[in-house]
C-alpha positions in Angstrom: 0.0 0.0 0.0 1.2 3.5 -0.8 2.4 5.7 2.0 0.1 8.6 2.7 2.1 11.9 2.5 1.7 14.4 5.2 3.2 17.4 3.3 4.1 18.5 -0.2 7.2 16.4 -1.2 10.5 18.4 -1.4 12.6 17.4 -4.3 16.2 18.6 -5.0 17.2 18.7 -8.7 20.9 18.9 -9.5 21.1 19.9 -13.2 23.2 22.2 -15.4 20.5 23.9 -17.5 23.3 25.3 -19.7 22.8 22.1 -21.7 19.7 21.7 -23.8 19.3 18.0 -22.9 19.1 18.9 -19.2 16.7 21.8 -19.8 14.5 19.2 -21.5 14.9 16.9 -18.5 13.7 19.6 -16.2 10.7 20.1 -18.4 9.8 16.5 -18.1 10.2 16.6 -14.3 8.1 19.7 -13.9 5.4 18.4 -16.2 5.0 15.3 -14.1 4.8 17.4 -10.9 2.2 19.7 -12.5 0.0 16.7 -13.3 0.6 14.5 -10.3 2.0 16.8 -7.6 2.3 19.3 -6.2 6.1 19.1 -5.5 8.3 21.7 -4.0 11.6 22.1 -6.0 15.0 23.2 -5.0 17.0 23.4 -8.3 20.8 23.6 -8.3 22.7 24.2 -11.5 26.4 24.1 -10.4 26.9 27.7 -11.5 29.8 29.8 -10.1 28.8 31.6 -6.9 25.7 29.6 -6.6 24.5 28.8 -3.1 24.5 25.1 -2.7 22.6 22.7 -0.5 25.2 20.0 -0.1 23.8 18.8 3.2 20.4 17.4 2.2 19.2 17.2 5.8 19.2 21.0 6.1 16.5 21.2 3.4 14.7 18.1 4.7 14.4 16.7 1.2 12.2 13.8 0.3 13.7 13.0 -3.1 16.7 13.8 -5.4 17.2 13.8 -9.1 20.8 14.5 -9.9 23.2 14.8 -12.8 26.5 14.5 -10.9 28.6 17.1 -12.7 31.2 17.8 -10.0 32.9 15.9 -7.1 30.9 17.8 -4.4 27.6 16.6 -5.9 29.0 13.1 -6.3 29.7 13.0 -2.5 26.3 14.5 -1.8 24.4 11.9 -3.8 26.5 9.0 -2.5 25.6 10.1 1.1 21.9 10.7 0.3 19.6 8.6 2.4 16.5 9.5 0.4 15.0 8.1 -2.9 17.3 9.1 -5.8 17.4 9.2 -9.6 20.8 9.6 -11.3 21.1 11.1 -14.8 23.8 10.1 -17.3 26.5 8.7 -15.0 29.0 8.5 -17.8 32.7 7.4 -17.7 34.3 7.2 -14.3 31.1 8.0 -12.5 29.6 4.7 -13.5 32.1 3.2 -11.0 30.5 5.3 -8.3 26.9 4.7 -9.6 26.8 1.2 -11.0 23.8 0.8 -13.4 22.6 -2.3 -11.5 22.5 -0.6 -8.1 20.9 2.8 -8.7 17.9 4.2 -10.4 19.4 5.6 -13.6 18.3 7.7 -16.6 20.9 7.0 -19.3 21.3 8.0 -23.0 21.4 5.2 -25.5 24.2 6.9 -27.5 24.6 3.9 -29.8 21.0 4.3 -30.9 21.6 8.0 -31.5 24.5 7.2 -33.8 22.4 4.6 -35.7 19.5 7.0 -36.1 21.8 9.7 -37.5 23.3 7.3 -39.9 19.8 6.2 -41.1 18.9 9.9 -41.6 22.0 10.5 -43.9 21.7 7.1 -45.7 18.2 8.1 -46.9 19.8 11.1 -48.6 22.0 8.8 -50.7 25.4 10.1 -49.7 28.5 8.0 -50.6 30.9 9.4 -47.9 30.3 9.7 -44.2 32.2 11.0 -41.1 31.9 11.5 -37.4 33.4 14.2 -35.2 33.7 13.1 -31.6 33.4 15.3 -28.5 36.6 17.2 -27.7 37.6 15.0 -24.7 36.4 11.8 -26.5 34.1 10.9 -23.6 32.5 7.4 -23.4 29.1 8.5 -24.6 30.8 10.2 -27.6 32.7 7.0 -28.5 29.4 5.0 -28.3 27.7 7.6 -30.5 30.5 7.2 -33.1 30.4 3.4 -32.9 26.6 3.4 -33.5 27.0 5.8 -36.5 30.0 3.9 -38.0 28.4 0.4 -37.6 25.2 1.5 -39.4 27.2 3.2 -42.2 29.5 0.2 -42.6 26.5 -2.2 -42.6 25.2 -0.2 -45.6 28.5 -0.8 -47.4 30.2 2.5 -46.9 33.3 3.7 -45.1 33.1 6.0 -42.1 35.8 8.6 -41.3 36.3 9.2 -37.6 37.8 12.3 -36.0 38.9 11.6 -32.4 41.9 10.9 -30.1 42.9 14.6 -29.6 46.0 15.4 -27.5 45.4 16.8 -24.0 46.5 20.2 -25.1 44.0 20.2 -28.0 41.2 18.9 -25.7 41.6 22.0 -23.6 42.4 24.6 -26.3 40.0 25.1 -29.2 42.5 27.5 -30.9 45.0 24.6 -31.2 42.4 21.9 -32.1 40.7 23.8 -34.9 43.9 23.7 -37.0 43.9 19.9 -36.8 40.1 19.7 -37.5 40.6 22.0 -40.5 43.2 19.7 -42.0 41.0 16.7 -41.4 38.0 18.3 -43.0 40.0 19.4 -46.1 41.2 15.9 -46.5 37.8 14.2 -46.6 36.2 13.0 -49.8 33.3 15.3 -50.9 30.4 15.6 -50.7 30.3 14.0 -47.2 27.6 13.6 -44.5 29.1 14.5 -41.1 27.6 13.7 -37.6 28.9 15.9 -34.8 28.7 14.4 -31.3 26.6 17.3 -30.0 25.3 20.7 -31.2 28.3 22.6 -29.8 30.6 20.4 -31.8 28.4 20.9 -34.9 28.7 24.6 -34.5 32.5 24.3 -34.3 32.6 22.1 -37.5 30.6 24.8 -39.4 32.9 27.5 -38.2 36.0 25.6 -39.4 34.3 24.8 -42.7 33.8 28.6 -43.2 37.4 29.3 -42.5 38.5 26.6 -44.9 36.1 27.7 -47.7 34.2 24.5 -47.5 30.6 24.8 -48.3 28.0 23.6 -45.8 25.8 21.8 -46.8 26.9 21.2 -50.4 30.4 19.9 -49.7 29.9 18.9 -46.0 26.4 18.3 -44.6 26.5 18.7 -40.8 24.1 17.1 -38.2 24.3 17.8 -34.5 22.6 16.2 -31.5 20.3 17.6 -28.8 18.5 20.3 -30.9 19.5 23.3 -28.9 17.3 25.7 -30.9 19.2 28.9 -30.0 22.5 27.4 -30.8 21.3 25.7 -34.0 19.6 28.8 -35.3 22.7 30.9 -34.6 25.0 29.0 -37.0 25.3 29.9 -40.7 23.7 27.9 -42.2 21.4 26.8 -39.3 22.3 23.4 -37.9 20.2 20.3 -38.3 20.1 18.3 -35.1 18.7 15.1 -33.6 16.0 15.8 -31.0 16.2 13.5 -28.0 13.5 11.8 -25.8 15.0 13.2 -22.6 11.8 15.1 -21.6 9.8 11.9 -21.9 12.4 9.8 -20.0 12.5 12.3 -17.2 8.7 12.4 -16.9 9.0 8.6 -16.4 11.9 9.1 -14.0 9.8 11.6 -12.0 7.0 9.0 -11.8 9.5 6.5 -10.5 10.7 9.0 -7.8 7.1 9.6 -6.8 6.5 5.9 -6.2 9.8 5.7 -4.3 8.8 8.6 -2.0 5.6 6.8 -1.4 7.5 3.6 -0.5 6.5 1.8 -3.7 8.8 0.0 -6.2 11.8 0.2 -3.9 13.1 -3.4 -4.4 14.8 -3.4 -7.8 16.8 -0.4 -9.3 15.4 0.8 -12.6 17.3 1.8 -15.8 15.4 4.2 -18.1 16.9 4.9 -21.5 16.4 8.0 -23.6 17.6 8.3 -27.2 16.8 9.8 -30.7 13.3 11.1 -31.3 13.6 12.7 -34.8 15.9 14.7 -36.9 15.0 18.4 -36.9 16.1 19.5 -40.4 17.6 22.8 -41.1 19.8 24.1 -43.9 23.1 22.4 -42.8 21.8 19.1 -44.2 20.2 20.3 -47.5 19.5 17.0 -49.3 20.8 18.3 -52.7 24.1 16.8 -53.4 26.0 19.1 -55.8 29.3 18.2 -57.4 30.0 21.4 -59.4 32.0 23.8 -57.2 31.1 26.7 -59.4 27.4 26.1 -58.9 28.1 25.9 -55.1 29.9 29.3 -55.3 26.9 30.7 -57.2 24.4 29.5 -54.6 26.4 31.0 -51.8 26.6 34.3 -53.7 22.9 34.3 -54.3 22.2 33.5 -50.7 24.3 36.4 -49.4 22.8 38.8 -51.9 19.3 37.5 -52.3 17.7 40.5 -50.6 19.7 42.9 -52.7 18.1 43.5 -56.1 20.7 41.3 -58.0 19.9 39.7 -61.4 21.3 36.9 -63.4 24.0 39.1 -64.9 25.4 39.8 -61.5 25.7 36.1 -60.7 27.3 35.4 -64.1 29.8 38.3 -63.6 30.7 36.9 -60.2 31.4 33.4 -61.7 33.5 34.8 -64.5 32.0 32.6 -67.2 29.5 33.0 -70.0 25.8 33.2 -69.2 25.1 30.1 -71.4 27.7 28.0 -69.6 26.5 29.1 -66.2 22.9 28.3 -67.1 23.9 24.9 -68.5 25.8 24.0 -65.3 22.9 25.2 -63.1 20.4 23.1 -65.0 22.6 20.0 -64.9 22.9 20.2 -61.0 19.6 21.8 -60.0 17.2 21.3 -63.0 16.3 25.0 -62.9 17.6 28.4 -64.0 19.7 30.9 -62.1 16.7 33.2 -62.0 14.6 30.4 -60.5 17.2 30.1 -57.7 17.2 33.8 -57.0 13.4 33.8 -56.7 13.5 30.6 -54.5 15.9 32.2 -52.0 14.0 35.5 -52.0 10.7 33.7 -51.4 12.2 31.9 -48.4 12.8 35.3 -46.9 9.3 36.5 -47.9 7.7 33.4 -46.2 9.7 34.0 -43.1 8.7 37.6 -42.9 5.0 36.7 -43.5 5.1 34.1 -40.7 7.2 36.0 -38.1 6.5 39.7 -38.5 3.6 42.1 -38.9 5.4 44.1 -41.7 3.2 45.2 -44.6 3.5 43.4 -47.9 5.0 46.5 -49.4 7.8 46.6 -46.8 8.4 42.9 -47.2 8.7 43.3 -50.9 11.4 46.0 -50.5 13.3 44.0 -47.9 13.3 40.9 -50.0 14.9 42.6 -53.0 11.7 43.2 -55.1 11.4 46.8 -56.2 7.9 46.1 -57.6 5.3 44.8 -55.2 3.0 43.6 -58.0 5.8 41.6 -59.5 6.5 39.8 -56.2 2.7 39.1 -55.9 2.8 37.3 -59.3 6.0 35.4 -58.4 4.6 34.4 -55.0 1.2 33.2 -56.4 3.0 31.2 -59.1 5.2 29.3 -56.6 2.9 29.2 -53.5 -0.5 28.9 -55.4 -2.1 31.6 -53.2 -1.7 35.3 -52.5 0.6 36.6 -49.7 -2.4 37.9 -47.8 -4.1 34.5 -47.9 -0.8 32.8 -46.9 -0.5 35.1 -43.8 -4.1 34.6 -42.8 -3.6 30.8 -43.1 -0.6 31.0 -40.7 -2.5 33.1 -38.2 -5.3 30.5 -38.1 -3.0 27.5 -37.6 
């Protein structure tokens, strides 16, 4: 029989919300408490100058959910005499928190790598690579093994970037030189999985400095789907969304039962893993071999909202218009003007969805000097007027 509680349960949560995956975990915990609580939370993030609660008895806690990201918190959790859920005890901390003795929420990193491989294999790439986390942690190695095993099972080779020196592990300025040389030496085009979103951002930065086009030469996929980070890269970073929120909802339910003296006999292992790939422009499915066309696409992207025309693109390429159009059609099956309109219309759609600017203002910003001309182009491609499109977005 469940224990009858005499007060609102007090739960300490030790999580670094600087990481998207742990922000998601907090969402799952709070969601459970809203549905089945109430709970009283004390959240510690491990930030500098943060007031800690290392003696759990001073707060009279009933339960603990902890990602043990420093030695003080390891000691706190090990000494806890209350129901406890441990998040991601990777590497040496699995010695302290054996999976068969504690209630654990753990990432299935092998499955993450396999799901990322399946995502890229569907796009028919011939070359694949994996960039590990800088310190080559156990979870990162597992992610790489899952990715490589799936790629190799499909009959392809997987290039692995790992085993950095201790100096490079701690100094991005040093490591980026090695990463740059590795990226330059890869066969192209190539599909690249980065161990996490931060690593994906670093890969894109190095590609820029090496004049390697993302996504046309190197398609980059991250992990965790940290929206702010992914949207801040150029191009925006595609990423694997994880099931951490759902797993932590389940973990909170387990903690609830433990605090009520139920299900306390056998430790539970809850896995989280890949949910879906959130696709942004860093993994454009178009595989383009012609470097000149790639250069043209980047030129158009940078200048799409300036009233450029086909002659401006041809002048930049330094070849004849006929040759440029033939190479465009071979790679993209459409004209240079079609591509200019396509990129401009992407901007128009974004402004219609996300702003209240007038259609006249949007026309000007998107590089169309004539509002009526844009109206015709938009209707041709979208099969509706801009006003109808905006109204449809507001209704959904």
